[in-house]
C-alpha positions, -999 to +999 in steps of 0.1 A: -371-559+604-337-559+587-329-522+591-314-518+556-296-551+555-322-566+533-297-574+505-317-564+475-286-560+454-265-587+471-229-587+460-238-564+431-238-534+454-202-541+465-191-546+429-208-513+419-192-494+448-157-509+439-161-498+403-173-463+412-143-460+436-119-470+409-135-445+385-133-418+411-096-423+420-087-428+384-103-394+377-084-378+405-051-393+393-058-382+357-065-346+368-033-345+389-012-359+360-026-334+335-021-305+358+015-315+365+023-321+328+008-288+316+034-264+303+038-235+327+043-199+315+080-192+309+091-228+312+081-240+277+107-248+250+124-217+238+124-206+202+144-228+179+180-218+174+191-208+139+209-236+121+241-216+116+245-213+154+243-251+158+268-255+129+292-230+145+290-249+178+298-282+161+326-265+142+340-251+174+339-285+190+358-300+161+384-273+164+387-279+201+392-316+196+419-309+170+401-324+141+406-293+120+432-266+120+428-229+126+429-220+089+401-245+081+381-234+112+382-197+102+374-204+066+344-225+075+331-201+101+333-172+078+314-193+051+287-201+077+283-164+087+280-153+051+250-175+046+230-156+073 
């Protein structure tokens, strides 16, 4: 009597077990990655900012760097705010 060591499958059983183990651990890793990448409540991207706020930010940066003078800055800022 061989007590279960008959070897009906031979090496095929080892290959099948290895493939099943890879599928199992691949599934576990996939689930973990999907759970971690899922957007959580309150942490998603906020609503898009209006374009005039971005334009004012750029205008303020140009003024701070000295690329434009105060008169041009105020004129352009008032023009941006009129378009709202």
